[in-house]
Structure formats: structure tokens, C-alpha cells
N, C-alpha and C positions, 0 to 999 in steps of 0.2 A: 693142561694149561690152567692158571690161576689168574683171576684179574682183578683190578682195583675197582672199575666199574665197566659197563657194558661200552666195549670199543666198536665204533661206527665201522661198518663194511667198505665205505668208500672214504676216501680223504683228499684233502686239496695237496698238490704238489706241483712242482715244476720239472717236466721231463726234458732231457738232453737228448734230442731225435738223431742224433749225428755228429760228425765233426763239421766245424765249419763256422759261420758268422753267428751274430747274437740271435739270429731269427731261429737258429737251432733250439732254442730255450721255450718252450710251451708251457704256460700255465693250465692246469687243469683241476676240475672239482670232482672227477669221477674215478680217480685212481684206487685200486684195491689196496685197502690197509694191510700192511705186512702182520703174519702172525709170528710168535717167536717160536722157534725150534728147541730141541734139545741143548739145555745148558745156554739158553738165549734169553734176553730180556726185551719186551717192547717199550721203547723210550716214547712218551709223547713230548715231542719238540718243544722247548721253550723258547729258543733262539739257535741260530746257526751262525758262525762266521764265514765271511768270505776270505778266501786264500788264492795265492797264486796257482794253485794247483787246478782250481776249477777252470780259470782260464786257459791254463796249459793243456788240460785233457780236451776240452771243447776246440782248442785251435790245432789240436795233435801236434804240439811242440815238443813233447817227449819222442816222437820219433825221429831217428836219426836222420832221415831226408831232409828234415827241416833246420836251417840255420839261421834263423831271425831273431833280431832284437824284439821281445815283448812289448813292443810301442803301442801307443794307443790305437792306431790305424790296425796293427796286427792284432790287438786284443780284440777288436770288434768284428774283423771280416775273417779272421781265421786262416786256413790254409784252402787250398783248391778243393772243392768237391770231390775231387777225384780220390783224395784220401779216405773216402768212406768205403774203404776196402776191408775185407777180411783180415788182411795181413798187417794193416796200420798198427803201429805201436803207438799206445797213448797213454800209458799209465807208468808209475814209478817202478814197477817192477818188469817193465817190459814186455807186458802182457797185451792181447787185443782186449776190446770193450764190445760187450754187446749193449744194443740200444733197443728200445728207451733205456735211458738211466737217470737216476735222481742223483743229483750231485749233493755236494755239502759235506766237509769233513769234520767241522768245528761244532759239535753239538752238546748243548745243555738242555737237561730237561729233567721229568721225572719218570720214574718206572710204574707202568699202569698194569703190566701183563708179565708173567713169566713162566718160561717153558719147563718141560720135564727136566728134573734134576737141580733147579734153582730154588731156594728157600723162598717160602710164601712172604718171609720177613722183609723181603726186598721190595715189596710193593710199597708205593708212596714215597720211595727213596729220592732225594734229589741227587743227580749225577751228572757228572762230565765225562764225555766218551772219548776213550783213546782211538784214534781212528785206524791204528794200525793192527790189522789181524793177523798174528804172528804164526810162523812155521815152529812149532814147539821144540822140533828137533835141531833148531838153531837159535837158541835163547839170547846168546851172547850178542851177536849183532843184529838181531830181530829181523832177519829177512823176511819179506813179506809172502804171504800167500794171497793177501787181498787188502786192499785201502779203501776205506769208507769214502763214498761218493765219486768213485772211479770204478773199481772192480767188483764192488757190491753197492747197492742203494744206499745213498746217505740221508742227509738232515734237511734238504730243500723241500720238506714237507711237514706235515702234522705228526707223523708217526714214523718211527725207524727201529727196525729190529737189530740187536747187535749181540755179540758174545756177552754173557753175564761178566766176565773177567776183565770185559774192556768198559765196562760202565762203573766209574769209580765214585763213592758217595763223596759228596761236599758237604761240609758242614760251615756255612758262610752267610752273611747278611747280603751278598752281593747278588744282583740281579741276574735272571738268565741271559740278558743281552751281555752285560758285564763279563760273565763266565764263559759266553761263547768266544771271547777275543782270545781265550789262552791256546786251545787245541790247535794243533799243526805248527803255531807259529813259536809257542812258549817252550814244548817239548823238543822241537828242533834246535832251539837256541841254547837250551840247557845241555842237549847231547853235544853239540859243537864245544861248550866251554869244559864239558865233562872229559870229552877226547883229547882237547889241547890242554887240559890240566891247567886252566888260568888260576892263578893264585893272587894272594894280597899282595898289592904294591907293584904288580907288573902293568904294563902299558899294553893296551888292545886298541887296535884300529877297527872299526865296524863300518862297512860300506852298506850302503841302502839302509842308513840307521832311521829313516822315518817311517819304515814301513813295519808290518806285522812282525816278522822275526827280527828286524833291526830295533824295534824299541823294546822287543823281550830281550836282546842280547844287551842293551843299555841296562836296563833294570837288573838282570842275572849277574852281569859284570859287576854292578855296584855292590849287590849282595855279597860278592867275594872280595870286595876291597880293592878291586881295580881300578885304574884310570883309564880314561876312555878319550880316544880321537873318534870322533863320528863324521862320517862322509854322508852327505846330502844336498838337495837343492837349497840355495841361499836363503830361501825364502822361509826355510824351516828351522834355522839355526836356533831362533829364541824360545821355541817350543822345546828343542832338543836341550837347550842348555838349562830350561826350567825342569826337565828330568833329572838333571845332574852331571851331564855331559861336562867334561872340563875343557877340552879341546874340538875346534871345529873347523873341517875343511870343505869348501863348497864344492859340489861337483862339478860346476860350470868354470872352475877357477883355473883353467889351462894347465900349465906343468905340475901334474899331480906330485910327482916324487919331492919337486922342490917345495911345494906348498905344504907338503906333511913334514918335511924337515924343519920348515920356517916355524910352524905352530909347537912342534915338540921341543925345539930349542937344545937340541944336542943329546935329547933321550932317544932311546931305540925301542922301536915295536918289538915286543916279545910275541904277540899273539895278532893274527889278522884273520877276523871272520867275516867273510866274504857272501853276500847274498845277489851280487850283481854279475861279476864277471866282466865281459866287456873289454874295450880297449885298453883300460888302464891294468888289466891282469899281470901284464909283465911288470910293471912298476910295483905292484904289490909284492912281488917276491924280492923286489931290489929293496924296499923300505924296511923288510925285515931283518933283524939282527942275526948274528951267526947263531944256530941253534934254534932260531924262531920256529914257530909252529902255524901253519895256515890251514884253515877249515872253509870248505864251501858247501853251501846248502841251496845254491840257486845261481842261475846265470842269464836273469833276465835282459841284461845288457848285452848279451850275445854269447853263444855257448863255445864257439871254437876261435881260439886266440893263440897267437904265437907264444913260446914259451922258450927261454934260454935255461936250458938243463945245467949249464954253469953254475946258476943261481942257487938249484936244488943241491947239486952235488958238492960245491966247494964253500957253501955256506952252511953245511949239514942241517937243512931244513926238515922239517916233518910236514906232510901234507895229509889231509884226513876229507875224505869225501861223505856228506852226511846227508842219508835220506830218511832210515827208518830208526828213529829213537827208541831205546830198550822200554820194556816194561817199567823196570826200575827208574829210569829217568821220567816218564810220564808220572809215576806215582810221586816223584820228587816235587814235580811242578804242582800235584795236588796238595802236596804237605804245605808248601810255599803260599797256596790261596788260602787254605784253612788256616794258616798262621796268620794271616793279613800281611804278608810281606811283599806282595806284587799289587802294582796300580793297573786295574784295567782302563785301556785308552780306547773308548768307543766315539769313532769320528760322526758316524751318524746310523741310523736304523732305517731299514726298509719293510715294507710288507711282502710277503711271499710273492705277491702277483707284480710286483716291482722289481724282481731278481734282475731281468735283462737290463734294466736301468742302473742298477746297483752295480753291475759289472761293467757297464759303460763307464760308470764314473770312477769305480776301481782303478782301470787301466789308464785314466789320466794322471795317476799318481800324485795329485796335490793334497792327500790326506796324510795325517800322522796317526799311526795306530790303526783301528780296524773299524771295517763296514760290517754290520751285522743284520741279519735277515730276521724277522720275526714272524712265523707262520700263523 
């Protein structure tokens, strides 16, 4: 192992001690600092963004026995403590989780130590970490062997050890707080647009447009020259229009299908990018044109909804489930960042010891963009 400076044996971190309510998060100052193994690097965390996956893991929402909206109440209380069983599923790859776990998937920082097989020249490099640790036998769809902050320890700490291949060098004047807004959200959004082949001049409808993935979808769709219909709470319309959104539908607006038809004035929706799910899901398919494409990367509004298969069949729709962006997709996001093409949206930063409060604020869904933790 080679080091940039002497790394302390203990570090500050927040531990998730089990499934359940917000009190399962414990701030500690005596957690053993990880050391990089073969082909790994140790990153001193400059900042770590908060994502839905942090809440979903803690509340055990990924388990198929759970069918709740990720409301403010659910996001704070989680599921029944009986869910702390060895068979509970709580990660994207449908695996179980061992506790305690350090969460945090969206890491920006600096490489301060390298393991065997990693060039010493990487020491001191500013990096953005790809949270998907992939199965190299399945590179195309990037099936996971592990996900940062769920299956392996993540970035709600002073240091995190990751595969060297997952630590992408960044050359930008953006701060660590700004960089930490991109992982998990922007790579997911980019994968949605790659898979649906969104192209110039097409009309895309984006649900949950004010959140992390939603605002990423807005910016990445605009880079492609697409026209956007954004769906979010009415209070966020002005901020989304300031990002470049051309059309807006209020989430509280009643008849979703009619409201969409009203704002698009005879145009047809080519692509629908959904991170909400919920009771409007059936109407999402109905507003798509024939041959339209639907992609989903989240269902915080409720995961189990009715579906009229005739919409899928007789409209010749394509549907895509997006969980694990490819390595190429993450690299493309880093390229956009280095080229200055993406605008980071930092709603608020929190100290590491305030992570529990940050998650409570996060599930209120009153923000536009991202909450970021600075250890």
C-alpha cells in the first residue's frame, strides 16, 4: 500500500445499525478506517450526496413484502423492527445486508492511499466515485455484485475504500459538495435516456422532476435538444422553468391525463421518464404516443399499481427498468462534468453528525436538487 499522508486508524462515520426508523443511524468517532485492498483506492471523502436509496435501504423498502409510498412518515419510521431478519431483502440486487453498515453512494473526494496493483500516480487525484461495483462477466447491463452504501460501506464517513476502476478522475473547478450531487442521480438519468434513445426535437415527460434524478433528467434532456414536460409539486414550477423546462404539470392538479394533454396542445409524448410510479402509472402509459418509450428508475409514489396490458400491446410501447447504469454511462456523466455542461443543484449541506436530520428533511420532498453531507 502507498499513501499520500499518514491515514488515521479511526475515523468519524455514521453507522446504520439495522432496518427501521431514523434512530438506527448512529454517529461515531471511533470507527476503524478502511484500508484499500488489491486494485482498490482509499478516498478521503470531501462530500457525499443523499439519495432515495439511503432511505429505501434503511426502511427495508426494497423488500417485496413492503408496499408503501415513501412518504415523510414512512421515510422516518421505516418498517416494523421485525424486518431485522437475516432473510429481509434491502438492496437493489435483492441481497441481504449485514449491519452495521456505512451508507452513502454519492462520493466526491481525493485518493489518499492505493492498494497493490494500483499506480502510485493516482495519489492526490480528485475523483468522483461510481457507486456500482459490477460483475465483469455481465458488462452490458452492469448487473451488480455490490452497491456502495448498501452492500459495501459507503461515503457517510471520512474515508471509503473503493475499486480503483470506480474512482473517476475529475478536472473541474466545482467543489466537492457540487460534485457529490451527480452520482446515483445523473448516471441513473443518463442511463434512462440512453436506453430510451431520446433524440433532438422529441417530447419527454419527466415525473418527480424536482428531485435528484428528476433535475438530472431535465439537464440531460436539454443537452439532447429535447422538449420537456415536467411533473412536480406546484410550488416548484418557477425553479424548474428556470432550468429550461418548457411545460409544467402540477402533481396536485387532478386529472393527470387531461392536464398533460392541455399543456402539450396536440403534441404527443415520445418518452416518459418516471421516478415516482404511484397512482398515475396507468395514465403514464396512456399519454405516450404509439411506439413511445417508458423508463422507470423509482417508485416512491407506490410500487404496485394496475396496468392495462392493451396500452403496452396495441400501442407498441417499449418499457425499460433502470437500476444499474453501465460503466460507459457513468464515464459519460464525468465527461459532461469536466466539459462544464452540467449545473450542480445543491439545496443544502449538512455536517456528518447531522445526517439523521438531513434524511428527515430529505423525505419532506420540499427541495429542488440535492442535499449533501460534508464529513
